[in-house]
C-alpha positions as CSV (number, residue, x, y, z in Angstrom):
1,X,6.0,-17.8,-23.2
2,X,6.1,-14.4,-21.0
3,X,8.1,-14.3,-18.3
4,X,6.8,-15.3,-15.0
5,X,7.0,-12.9,-12.1
6,X,7.5,-14.0,-8.4
7,X,7.4,-12.0,-5.0
8,X,10.8,-13.2,-3.0
9,X,10.9,-10.2,-0.4
10,X,9.1,-7.7,1.9
11,X,9.5,-5.1,4.1
12,X,7.0,-3.4,6.0
13,X,6.2,-0.7,8.3
14,X,2.6,-0.5,9.2
15,X,0.4,1.6,12.0
16,X,-0.1,-2.1,13.7
17,X,3.3,-3.6,13.2
18,X,6.9,-3.2,12.1
19,X,8.5,-6.1,10.2
20,X,7.0,-9.0,8.1
21,X,6.3,-11.5,11.3
22,X,4.8,-8.9,13.4
23,X,2.7,-7.7,10.5
24,X,1.4,-11.2,9.9
25,X,0.6,-11.9,13.7
26,X,-1.1,-8.1,13.8
27,X,-3.1,-9.3,10.6
28,X,-3.7,-12.9,12.3
29,X,-5.1,-11.0,15.7
30,X,-7.2,-8.4,14.1
31,X,-5.0,-6.0,15.7
32,X,-5.7,-2.1,15.1
33,X,-2.7,0.4,14.6
34,X,-5.3,3.4,15.0
35,X,-4.5,5.7,17.9
36,X,-5.9,9.2,19.5
37,X,-3.3,11.6,17.8
38,X,-2.9,14.7,20.1
39,X,-1.4,16.9,17.5
40,X,-4.4,16.4,15.6
41,X,-6.8,17.9,18.6
42,X,-4.1,20.7,19.4
43,X,-4.7,21.8,15.8
44,X,-8.4,21.5,16.1
45,X,-9.1,19.1,13.8
46,X,-12.4,17.4,13.5
47,X,-10.9,13.9,12.9
48,X,-8.2,13.1,15.7
49,X,-7.4,9.7,15.3
50,X,-4.6,8.4,12.9
51,X,-2.7,5.1,12.0
52,X,1.1,6.0,12.8
53,X,3.5,3.7,12.9
54,X,5.4,3.4,16.5
55,X,8.9,2.9,17.4
56,X,10.7,4.0,14.1
57,X,13.1,6.5,15.1
58,X,14.9,3.7,17.0
59,X,14.9,1.7,13.6
60,X,16.5,4.7,11.9
61,X,19.2,5.1,14.2
62,X,20.2,1.3,13.7
63,X,20.2,2.1,10.1
64,X,21.4,5.5,9.5
65,X,24.0,7.9,11.3
66,X,22.9,11.0,12.9
67,X,23.9,12.9,9.3
68,X,22.0,10.8,7.1
69,X,19.0,11.3,9.1
70,X,18.9,14.5,9.4
71,X,18.1,14.4,5.6
72,X,15.7,11.9,6.0
73,X,12.1,13.0,6.4
74,X,9.1,10.2,7.6
75,X,8.1,9.5,3.7
76,X,11.7,8.9,2.8
77,X,12.8,6.9,5.8
78,X,9.7,4.9,5.8
79,X,10.4,3.6,2.4
80,X,14.1,3.3,3.0
81,X,13.7,0.7,5.8
82,X,11.1,-1.2,4.2
83,X,13.3,-1.3,1.3
84,X,16.3,-2.3,3.1
85,X,14.2,-4.8,5.1
86,X,12.8,-6.5,1.8
87,X,16.3,-6.2,0.3
88,X,17.7,-8.6,3.2
89,X,14.4,-10.5,3.2
90,X,15.5,-12.0,-0.1
91,X,18.7,-13.0,0.9
92,X,21.0,-10.1,-0.4
93,X,23.4,-8.2,1.5
94,X,23.2,-4.3,1.4
95,X,25.9,-2.8,-0.3
96,X,28.7,-0.5,1.5
97,X,28.8,2.9,0.5
98,X,32.1,2.7,-1.0
99,X,31.6,-0.3,-3.3
100,X,32.1,0.3,-7.1
101,X,29.7,-2.5,-8.0
102,X,26.4,-1.4,-9.6
103,X,23.4,-3.7,-10.0
104,X,22.5,-3.2,-13.5
105,X,19.5,-6.0,-13.6
106,X,17.7,-4.3,-10.4
107,X,15.6,-1.2,-10.4
108,X,13.1,0.4,-8.0
109,X,9.7,1.9,-8.6
110,X,8.8,3.0,-5.3
111,X,6.1,6.2,-5.1
112,X,4.0,8.4,-2.8
113,X,0.5,10.2,-2.9
114,X,2.0,13.2,-1.6
115,X,5.4,12.9,-0.6
116,X,7.3,15.6,1.7
117,X,4.9,17.7,2.7
118,X,5.9,17.6,6.2
119,X,9.3,19.1,5.2
120,X,7.7,21.6,3.1
121,X,5.1,22.8,5.9
122,X,7.8,22.9,8.7
123,X,10.8,24.0,7.0
124,X,10.8,25.3,3.6
125,X,7.4,27.6,3.7
126,X,8.5,29.1,7.0
127,X,12.2,29.7,6.5
128,X,11.3,31.3,2.5
129,X,9.1,33.5,4.3
130,X,11.4,34.4,6.8
131,X,14.3,35.0,4.1
132,X,16.2,32.6,5.5
133,X,16.6,30.2,2.3
134,X,20.5,29.7,2.6
135,X,20.2,28.2,6.1
136,X,17.4,25.7,4.9
137,X,21.2,23.2,3.7
138,X,22.0,21.5,0.3
139,X,19.8,18.4,0.9
140,X,16.2,19.9,1.4
141,X,15.4,19.4,-2.5
142,X,15.9,15.4,-2.0
143,X,13.7,15.6,0.7
144,X,10.9,17.6,-1.4
145,X,11.0,16.2,-4.8
146,X,8.6,13.1,-5.2
147,X,11.4,10.9,-6.8
148,X,13.4,11.5,-3.4
149,X,12.1,8.3,-2.0
150,X,13.6,6.2,-5.0
151,X,16.3,8.1,-5.4
152,X,17.6,7.4,-1.9
153,X,17.1,3.8,-2.5
154,X,18.7,3.6,-5.6
155,X,21.8,4.9,-3.8
156,X,21.7,2.7,-0.8
157,X,21.6,-0.5,-2.9
158,X,23.5,0.4,-5.9
159,X,20.4,-0.1,-8.3
160,X,21.6,0.5,-12.2
161,X,18.1,-0.4,-13.8
162,X,15.1,2.0,-13.6
163,X,14.7,4.0,-10.4
164,X,11.9,6.2,-10.5
165,X,9.2,7.3,-8.1
166,X,5.1,7.0,-9.3
167,X,2.7,8.9,-8.1
168,X,-1.5,8.1,-8.6
169,X,-3.0,8.9,-5.1
170,X,-4.7,6.0,-3.3
171,X,-3.3,3.8,-6.2
172,X,0.1,4.5,-6.2
173,X,1.3,1.3,-4.4
174,X,-0.9,-1.0,-6.6
175,X,0.6,1.0,-9.7
176,X,4.5,0.5,-8.7
177,X,3.8,-3.0,-8.4
178,X,2.1,-3.3,-11.7
179,X,4.6,-1.2,-13.5
180,X,7.4,-3.2,-11.7
181,X,5.7,-6.5,-13.1
182,X,5.3,-5.1,-16.7
183,X,9.1,-4.0,-16.6
184,X,10.3,-7.6,-15.7
185,X,7.9,-9.6,-17.9
186,X,9.3,-7.2,-20.9
187,X,12.9,-8.7,-20.2
188,X,14.2,-4.8,-19.0
189,X,15.1,-5.9,-15.8
190,X,15.6,-9.2,-13.9
191,X,14.4,-7.7,-10.5
192,X,12.6,-4.7,-9.3
193,X,11.7,-3.1,-5.6
194,X,8.2,-2.1,-5.8
195,X,5.7,-0.2,-3.1
196,X,4.9,3.3,-1.8
197,X,5.2,5.2,1.4
198,X,3.6,8.4,3.0
199,X,4.5,10.1,5.9
200,X,2.0,11.5,8.8
201,X,1.4,15.0,8.6
202,X,-1.5,17.4,9.4
203,X,-0.2,19.1,6.3
204,X,-1.1,16.0,4.2
205,X,-4.3,15.0,6.3
206,X,-5.8,18.7,6.7
207,X,-7.0,19.0,3.3
208,X,-9.0,15.7,4.2
209,X,-10.1,16.9,7.3
210,X,-11.8,20.1,5.7
211,X,-13.6,17.7,2.9
212,X,-15.2,16.1,5.7
213,X,-14.3,12.7,4.6
214,X,-11.9,11.4,7.2
215,X,-13.5,9.9,10.5
216,X,-14.6,12.5,13.5
217,X,-16.7,10.4,15.2
218,X,-15.0,8.1,17.1
219,X,-12.2,10.1,18.5
220,X,-12.6,8.4,22.0
221,X,-12.8,4.9,20.8
222,X,-9.7,5.1,18.1
223,X,-9.7,1.3,17.6
224,X,-13.0,1.4,16.4
225,X,-12.9,4.4,14.0
226,X,-11.9,2.4,11.1
227,X,-15.2,0.6,9.4
228,X,-15.2,-0.5,6.1
229,X,-18.4,-1.9,5.1
230,X,-20.2,-0.9,8.3
231,X,-23.8,0.5,8.2
232,X,-21.8,3.1,10.9
233,X,-18.5,3.8,8.7
234,X,-18.0,7.5,9.4
235,X,-15.3,8.1,6.8
236,X,-12.0,6.9,6.4
237,X,-8.9,7.3,8.9
238,X,-5.8,8.6,8.0
239,X,-2.4,6.7,8.1
240,X,1.1,6.4,7.3
241,X,3.6,4.2,6.7
242,X,5.5,1.8,3.8
243,X,6.3,-1.3,2.0
244,X,8.2,-2.8,-0.4
245,X,8.1,-6.0,-2.2
246,X,10.9,-7.6,-4.4
247,X,9.5,-9.0,-7.7
248,X,12.0,-11.3,-9.6
249,X,12.0,-13.0,-12.6
250,X,10.9,-16.8,-11.8
251,X,14.1,-18.5,-13.4
252,X,16.5,-16.0,-11.8
253,X,14.9,-16.5,-8.7
254,X,15.2,-20.3,-9.1
255,X,18.8,-19.9,-10.0
256,X,19.9,-18.5,-6.8
257,X,17.7,-20.9,-4.6
258,X,15.4,-18.2,-3.4
259,X,12.3,-18.5,-1.1
260,X,9.2,-17.6,-3.3
261,X,6.3,-16.2,-1.3
262,X,3.7,-15.9,-4.0
263,X,3.3,-15.0,-7.8
264,X,1.9,-12.4,-9.5
265,X,0.0,-13.3,-12.6
266,X,-2.0,-10.6,-13.4
267,X,-2.4,-6.5,-13.2
268,X,-4.5,-3.9,-14.8
269,X,-4.8,-0.1,-14.5
270,X,-6.9,2.4,-16.3
271,X,-9.1,5.4,-15.3
272,X,-12.7,6.3,-15.4
273,X,-12.4,9.4,-17.5
274,X,-14.6,11.1,-15.0
275,X,-17.9,10.5,-16.7
276,X,-21.0,8.5,-15.9
277,X,-20.6,8.7,-11.9
278,X,-16.8,9.2,-12.2
279,X,-15.2,12.7,-10.6
280,X,-12.0,13.3,-9.2
281,X,-13.2,11.7,-5.8
282,X,-15.4,8.8,-7.1
283,X,-14.9,6.1,-9.2
284,X,-16.9,5.7,-12.8
285,X,-18.5,2.1,-12.1
286,X,-17.3,0.9,-15.5
287,X,-14.0,1.7,-15.3
288,X,-13.9,-0.2,-11.9
289,X,-15.3,-3.0,-13.7
290,X,-12.9,-3.3,-16.9
291,X,-10.2,-2.8,-14.6
292,X,-10.8,-5.5,-12.5
293,X,-12.2,-7.9,-16.1
294,X,-8.5,-6.7,-17.3
295,X,-6.4,-7.9,-14.4
296,X,-8.2,-11.7,-14.6
297,X,-7.9,-11.6,-18.6
298,X,-4.2,-10.6,-18.2
299,X,-4.0,-13.5,-15.5
300,X,-5.4,-15.6,-18.1
301,X,-7.9,-17.3,-15.3
302,X,-11.5,-17.5,-15.0
303,X,-12.9,-15.0,-12.8
304,X,-14.4,-17.7,-10.3
305,X,-11.0,-19.0,-9.7
306,X,-10.5,-15.9,-7.2
307,X,-10.9,-17.0,-3.6
308,X,-10.8,-13.9,-2.0
309,X,-10.6,-9.8,-2.3
310,X,-8.3,-7.7,-0.5
311,X,-10.6,-4.3,-1.2
312,X,-10.0,-0.8,-1.3
313,X,-12.7,-0.5,1.0
314,X,-11.9,2.9,2.9
315,X,-15.1,3.5,5.5
316,X,-17.1,5.6,3.1
317,X,-19.9,5.8,1.0
318,X,-17.9,4.0,-2.2
319,X,-17.7,0.8,-0.3
320,X,-21.5,-0.4,-1.0
321,X,-20.8,0.2,-4.7
322,X,-17.4,-1.4,-4.6
323,X,-18.6,-4.6,-3.7
324,X,-21.3,-4.3,-6.5
325,X,-18.8,-3.5,-8.8
326,X,-16.8,-6.5,-7.7
327,X,-19.9,-8.8,-8.3
328,X,-20.6,-7.4,-11.7
329,X,-17.1,-7.7,-12.8
330,X,-16.5,-11.4,-11.5
331,X,-20.2,-12.0,-12.7
332,X,-21.0,-13.8,-9.3
333,X,-23.9,-13.6,-7.2
334,X,-23.7,-12.9,-3.6
335,X,-24.0,-16.2,-2.6
336,X,-20.9,-17.5,-4.7
337,X,-19.0,-14.2,-3.9
338,X,-15.4,-14.7,-2.8
339,X,-14.0,-13.8,0.6
340,X,-13.6,-10.0,1.1
341,X,-11.6,-8.2,3.8
342,X,-10.2,-4.7,4.0
343,X,-6.8,-4.1,5.8
344,X,-7.6,-0.8,6.5
345,X,-9.9,-1.7,9.1
346,X,-6.5,-2.2,11.2
347,X,-4.1,0.3,10.0
348,X,-6.7,3.1,8.4
349,X,-5.7,4.6,4.6
350,X,-2.4,5.1,4.5
351,X,-3.0,7.0,1.0
352,X,0.2,6.2,-1.2
353,X,1.5,3.4,1.3
354,X,-1.9,1.5,1.5
355,X,-1.9,-0.6,-1.6
356,X,1.9,-1.6,-0.8
357,X,0.6,-2.6,2.7
358,X,-2.1,-4.0,1.8
359,X,-0.3,-6.0,-1.1
360,X,2.2,-7.6,1.5
361,X,-0.6,-8.6,3.4
362,X,-2.0,-10.6,0.4
363,X,1.2,-12.2,0.3
364,X,1.5,-13.2,3.4
365,X,-2.2,-14.6,3.3
366,X,-1.3,-16.6,0.3
367,X,2.0,-17.7,1.8
368,X,0.8,-18.8,5.2
369,X,-2.7,-19.9,4.4
370,X,-5.0,-17.5,6.4
371,X,-7.4,-14.6,5.5
372,X,-7.4,-12.1,8.0
373,X,-10.2,-10.3,9.7
374,X,-12.2,-7.3,8.8
375,X,-12.7,-5.1,11.8
376,X,-15.6,-3.1,12.8
377,X,-18.3,-4.3,10.4
378,X,-20.3,-6.7,12.3
379,X,-23.3,-4.0,11.5
380,X,-22.8,-4.9,7.7
381,X,-24.0,-2.0,5.5
382,X,-27.7,-2.5,4.7
383,X,-26.9,-2.2,0.7
384,X,-24.4,-5.2,1.0
385,X,-26.3,-7.7,3.5
386,X,-26.4,-10.1,0.8
387,X,-22.6,-10.7,1.1
388,X,-22.6,-10.6,4.7
389,X,-21.5,-14.5,4.9
390,X,-18.3,-13.5,3.0
391,X,-17.2,-10.8,5.3
392,X,-14.7,-12.5,7.8
393,X,-14.9,-11.1,11.3
394,X,-12.3,-13.5,12.6
395,X,-9.2,-14.8,11.2
396,X,-9.7,-18.0,9.0
397,X,-6.8,-20.4,9.4
398,X,-5.7,-23.3,7.2
399,X,-7.5,-22.0,4.0
400,X,-7.1,-23.7,0.8
401,X,-7.1,-20.0,-1.2
402,X,-5.0,-19.9,-4.0
403,X,-6.0,-16.5,-5.6
404,X,-6.3,-13.3,-4.1
405,X,-7.5,-10.3,-6.1
406,X,-6.2,-6.7,-4.8
407,X,-7.9,-3.7,-5.9
408,X,-7.0,0.2,-5.6
409,X,-9.2,3.3,-6.4
410,X,-7.6,6.4,-6.3
411,X,-8.5,10.2,-6.6
412,X,-8.6,11.2,-10.1
413,X,-10.8,8.4,-11.2
414,X,-8.0,6.0,-11.0
415,X,-8.2,2.1,-11.0
416,X,-5.7,-0.6,-10.5
417,X,-6.1,-4.3,-10.1
418,X,-3.4,-7.2,-9.1
419,X,-4.0,-11.0,-9.3
420,X,-2.0,-12.9,-6.7
421,X,-1.5,-16.6,-6.7
422,X,-0.3,-19.1,-4.2
423,X,3.1,-20.5,-5.0
424,X,3.3,-24.1,-6.3
425,X,5.8,-25.8,-8.0
């Protein structure tokens, strides 16, 4: 029998809430975290709205002294706070810096899509161009290297197992969780922190603005800008944040009397090879279908056992294709389709963090028995009107939902899918 893996802790920094309890409230309320961003207007962006977590500076002051804060950019800060919150949520104590003990059974896989671009843009490039490299300080490298997030967390929590950062565009957060799932199953770790983060930076968002794939039609109505599955969807809303899940081998969790949020029973990743419709920016439909079916097969369930889907659903042209791919993969007609919602309707697209934040939403839905609404899609896209009854516009309480699938599709034609199950002894 393979080792079973459960979720025993979570930390969340999202555009619409900080902390697990507040995030749950925001999901139930359908609270949007999309706001007008003055900096984007000042920089002449077409899109001038985004999802940026609020009040993080105050939290950083509570967690780190001034010297530490000077070596932490937003990307690393989000990951570090979410990791420590998840660690404590799972019932552990953050070790002291001078502790000599190392936790050899616990590791971390925490990635980002682009990472420390703000540090590169605001500090590295200007200082190098001005011939001031010696003034940058000795801690610049750890802020700009992609593994700076996981490296920082490894030190904060004295982790002795694998500590690494993955990067797979919008699929990053999902893939981190899947890799951690596989590592625990294989007996290589008892416990893993897994998730993703992404800082808010015009240097990151500018490329998407140039591509005209982010929303520019709702600058005066930010909360209406993120419109997955809508006929009036106008592109994704850029976002930032971070989330970390504590994945733990079931018997290890039981022995220490841990609170269990949910079980992860399946996961899969693949690539569509940039063929038959797939490209750097669009998924190969066959690749998507195969990935979903692989995850369902890994979970050992029948496709019709899936009660709900937390889609990738970015408010672009790809949304209708995604629903149709799900329908093919699960072998169900529109009227038999599971509930489907988009967390991005509230938080925007948080890039490397998005999968992790959305997985936290899925776990909370299973643990607390609700399905959160999908905002701004009352005018369902005409190509998916047959699925309209399966899209919740208000919170659905007291559900009997037991299995939720979470998908992620990223630049590069990469796909990921996870199957979460309500925890039942």
